[in-house]
N, C-alpha and C positions, 0 to 999 in steps of 0.2 A: 205375552199374556197378561191381562189386567189383574192386579192383585185385589183380593177381597178386603173388606173392612177389617176383618179379624187379622189378616196377615199384615196389614198396615199398622194396626194397633200393636202387634208383637214387635215389629220393627221400631216403632216409636218408643216402646218401653225399654227395649234392649239398647237403644241409642241413648236414652236419658239415664239409664241405670246400668252402666257397663261393668260394674264390679260389685260383687257380693262378698262381704267380709265376715269371717268367723273371728271376732275379736278376742273372745275369752270365755271363761266360765268361772263359777264360784260354787263351792259346796261347803256346807257346815251342818253339824248336828244340832238340831233344836229340839230339846226334850228327848224323845225317843226316835225322832225321825231324821232322815238324811234329806236335806233340802238342797237342790241343785238349780242354779240359774245359768242360762247361756246368753251370750251377748253377740248379736248379729247386727250388722249395719249395712245399709245399701245407700251410699251417698247419692244425692245430697241431702235427702230429707226423710229416710226411713230407718227406724231402729226397732229391733225385736228383742224381747227379753222373756222367752218361754221358760217355764219351770217344770221340774219333776220332783215329787216328794215320795220317797220310799219309807214306808211307815214301820215303826217298831223294829229297827235294826238291832242285832245283838250287840251288847256292850263290848264284847271282845273284838268286834270287827270295825270299831269306829276309827281306828288308825290303820286300816288295811293297807298293806304294802301293795302297790300297783293300782290303788284307787284313782290316782290322778289320771293315769292312762285310760282306765275304763270309763271315767266320766268324760274325758276329752273325746273319746271315740263315740260315746252316746250323743255328744253334741254334733259330731259330724253327721250322724243319722237324723238329727233334727233339721239339717239344712234343707233337704228337698221340700219340706212343708212350707218353708218361707221363701226359698229361692224361686219357687213356682210363680210367685206374684209378679216377678219382673223378667224371669228367664235371662238373667244377666249373663253376658258372654264369658265372664271370668269369675271364678270363686277363689277367694284369697284366704288361706288358712294361716292365721296369726296365733291362734290359741295353743298350738303345738306343732309338732314336726311330722311330716310324712315323707317316706322315701319314694323313689320312682315306682316301685311295684305297688305301693299303697295308692298312690295317685291314680295309677292305671285301674286299680280295682274299684275305686270310688267312681271314676268316670264311667266305667262299664256298668256299674249299678244304676247310676242316674240315667244313662241312655236307654237301658233296658227296662228298668223299674218305672220310668216315667213315660213309657210308650203311649199309654192311653191319654195322658195329658198332652203329649205332642200331637196325637191324632185329633183330639177334640179341639185343640187350639190352632190346628193347621200349621204347625211349626215344622220347618225342615231341619231336623236334628242330624241329618246325614252329611252336612257340609263340613269339611275338615276343620274350619275355624269356629264351629258352633259353640264349643265349650272348652275352656282350659281351666285347670285347677293348679294354683300356685301355692306351694308350701314355703312360707317365709318365717315361721315361728320356730322356737326351740322347745324341746321337751324337758320339763323340770322333774322328770322321774328317771330312774335307772334305765339302762340300755333297752330301747324299745324293741330290739330284736329278740329280747328274752322276756316273754310275757309272764304275767302272774301265774304261779304254779301252786298257789294255795299256802296258807299258814297252817301247817299240820296237814294231816290227811283229810281230804274232803269226805263227807259222809256219803253213804250209798243212797241217800234220799233222792227222790226224783222230783224236780220242779215241773209242774204241769200248768201252763197257761190255760185258763178256761174262759171261753167266750160264752155266748148264750145258745149256741147251736147244737145240732145232733152229734157232730164230730167230737166236740169236747166231752159230751156225755159218754160216748162210747169209750173214749180213752180213759176217763175216770173210772168207769164201771169195770173195764177189763183189767186195769192195773190194780184196782181194789180187790177184785176177785182173785187175782194172782198173788195177793198178799204183799204187794210192793209198798214200800214206805214212801208215800207221796205227800207233797205240799202243793196245794193250788196257788196260782198267782192270778190276781185280778187287777186289771188296768182300768181305772175309772169305773168301779163296780156299778152294775145295773141290777134292777130287781130280779130279772130272770137268772142272772149268774148266782145271786145269793140263794135263790130257791133251789137251783141245781145243786149247789154245795150242801145245802141243808138236807135235801133228799138223799144225796150220796154219802152223807156223814163223812165228808172228806177232811174234816179237821179245819183248824184255823188257817186262813189263807194269808199269803203275803199280799199286801195291798199297796198299789202304786197309783199316785194321782199325777196325771200329765195335764198341765195347764197351758192351753194355747194362748199366746199373746193376743189380747183384744185388738191390737193394731192390725193383725192379719184379717180378722173378721171385718174390720172397718174398710180395708182395701178390697175385700170381696164385694162389699156393698157398693164401692166406687167402681166396680167392674174392672179391677186389675185382673191379671190372669189367674185362673183357678183350675183345679183338676185333681185327679187321682194320684196318690203317692204310694210307694211300696210299704204299706203298713207292716207286713210280716217281717220285713227287713228291720224295721224299727224294733219290733218285738224281739228279734234275735239279739240285738245289742243290749236291750233292756234286760232280758232274761239272763244273759251272761253276767251282767253287773249284779243282778239280784242273787244268782247262784253263788257268786264269789262272796257276797256279803253274808249270806245265810249258810254257806258251807255245803252246797249241794254238788254232787258229782254229775248227775244227769239232768238234761233239759229235754222233755218229751213234748214236742209239738203235735198238732193233730192235722197236719197237711197231708193230702192224699195224692194218689197217682193222677187223678183227673186234671189237676191244676197244670200239668205239663202241656196241655193243649192250648194253643193260642186262640185269638178271637178273629183277627182280620190282618191282612197285609197292608202296609202303608209305607210308601217310598222304598219298596223292595224288602222291608223288614217285617217279621212277624210280631204283631203287637199282642201281648198277653196281659190281660187285666190282673192275673194271678202270678205274675212273674216271681215275686218274692216268696211264693209258696212252692215253686217248682223244685224238682230235684237238682236242676242246674244251679239255682241259687244256693240250695242247701249244701251242695258240694263245695261251692266257692266260699261260702261263709265258714264252713268247718275248717277249711284250709287257712282262712284269714284268722279265725279264732285261735287255732293252734300256734300260729306264728306271731300274732300281734296282740292277742287279748288274754286268754286264760287256757293254757295248754292242757290242764288236767280236767277241764269241764267238757263233757260229751254232749253235743247238741245234735239232735236227730228228730225226725218226724215218725212217731209211732205208727201212724196209719198209712205211711208212704206206699206199702205194697198193694193197697186196696183202691178200688174205684169208689166213687161216691155211692153208687148203687149197692155195692157190697156193704158199705157203712150203714146205709139206710136199712138194709136187711137186719143187721145186728141191732140197730137202734130200735127196731120194731119189737124187740124182746123186752123192752123196758117201758111198759105202759104208764107208769106213774110220772114219767117225764113228759108225756104228750101234752099236758095242759100248760107246762111252764117253759119249755124251750122256745127260743125265738132267734131267727137268723135273717129276718127281713131287714135290709138296710134302710128301707124307707121309714121303718118304725123308729129309727134313731136320728133321722135327719132333722136339723134345726134351722136350715137355710141361713147360715152365717149368724146364728144366734137370734133370729127374728121370731122363732117359734119353738115350741116344745115338741120333742119326739112323741109319737102316739103310743109307743110301747106295745103295738099290736101288729099282727100280720096284715099287710095292706090288701093282699089278694089281687094285686094288679101288676106287680113287677115280675121280671124274669126269675128272680130268686124264689119268690113264692110259688110260681108255676113249676119250677124245676123241683123244689122240695116236695110239692104236692105229687108230682109225677113219680118221684123216687120212692115215696112212702106208700103210695096207693097199692102197688102189687103185694106188699107184705102186711099192711095194716087193714086193707079193705076199705070200701067206700065210706062206711058209716064213721069209722074212727078218723079217717083222713079229713073228711068234710067237717067233722066236729072241731078240728084244729083251725081250719081256715074259714069256717062259718058259711061256706058255700062250695059247690062242686066246680072247681076251676076249669074242668074239661068241658063243662056246659056253657061257659062264658064265651060268647062269640067274639067279644072285644079282645080276647087274649089269643085269638087265632094267629095274628101276625107274630106274636112272641113265640108261640108254639112252633111256627115255621122256622124261626131263627134258631131255636134250641135244637130242632131236629134236622137242620142243615138244608132246608128247602130254600133258604135265603143264604147268601154268601157271608153274612155278618152274624157272628155269634155274640149274644149280649155281653156287655161289659159288666159282668157279675161273677161271683164265685159259684159257678154252676158246673155240672158234669160235662163230659165230652158229648159230642154230637151222637156218637154211637150209643152211649148210655141213654140219652134222651129218647132215641128211637126204640131202644130195648124196653125202657120203662113204659113208654106209651103202648107198645105192643102187649106187654104183660098186663097193663091196666085194662086194656080193652079185651083181654082174653084171647088174643090172636096167637100168642105163644104161652107156654107154661114154664119155660126155663130159658136161660141164655148163657152163653159161654162166659160172659163178663162176670157172672156170679161165682165162677169157679177159678178165676185167674189169680196169679200171684206175681207181683212185679219184683224181679230180683235186684232192681236198682234201688237200694235202700242202705241205711247205715244203722239198722237196729242191732244192738248187742244181743247175743244169743238168747238170754232169758226173756227179753221183750219179744223177740221173734217167735218163741215158743207159745207165749200167751196169745199172740195175734193169730197164729196158725190154728190154735185150738178153737178160737172163736169162729173162724170161717169153715172149719171142718165139721161143725155141729150139724 
């Protein structure tokens, strides 16, 4: 069978760039900030130096025991964003040491978390020799089998990463209503996030700046390989580091039950755009965290028992957030730095259409249309996307959208064909919520 141009391009890049090296990292306190730089190299001619800045870290945590390991591990999570340019057959870890179990864990994450990237680039990731990870470095910290357990007792404060969408709003509101002591975390803050925090009176956030190496954007323009990476997995490692630095016991994500459903089958494997939001990843990361990162920090998703449609129902109770929330990914796209994000709902993508569908039954036509500036159900150009969301086509869009059953239910509710659905009354028992958090969420859906 003749290979496509894309497949030939992949072969050429993998042949030219057989090894991707994680050479090292550096961290130092500058003023009040912790600045981290990672060093990646893809011989013969590519080097990446991405940076992370965690702002206003406590004076007492600037010589944190275990910091070396946590920074090294965050560097491992940076790898997929840069490795994707060449899809090199071997990743060589020189910055630190991984045992066999860790190597297997990272390989599993890359193969599952990069599924959409493989699909889009027509890469056969199922061959036995597709990817190897070699650990050749040493670890300059105490026994890696005994992860950081805190300097003193961690506080009961809850670290809450906040995006700009409805899910983060719901988590903030419910935890605040339950009088939980929370600290928001913002990664590369955007206007909608700042507005949400202001409305929620959520207090001073932890702010992190992640700086992508411009070399990657340059390679994107030169049409090296590109594609989706498991961002929520990155957020997992980053929030553990932040929780250790700021002394938090809990990390409450806003990932939901709907993310467990995949999008399409490719080479016999289910490809899930939201893999790193799934319960499967959450379970695996919790185990990895306890053994290799920070055993006294509890990482879980507060909204895991619920479907997107249930979250939309709760969100509809908070009208002051309607004008400010934003979860359209098209609004943030810069096309490799060639343009600015619009900062507005595009009204054309699967995410916009699904959020419109999910909110309509609970907010009504007038309020929902006010957010998107038009009735998306009357836009005939969106009919193919609606068919994908509701399962009339075999492909579910690569976006953070609800399950096919949810989309069908939302459409039927919006059109008045039904007035209730079993999805609105379900509770997923597969979750890791501590009992106090579970009670807060139960209370919200029982209203």
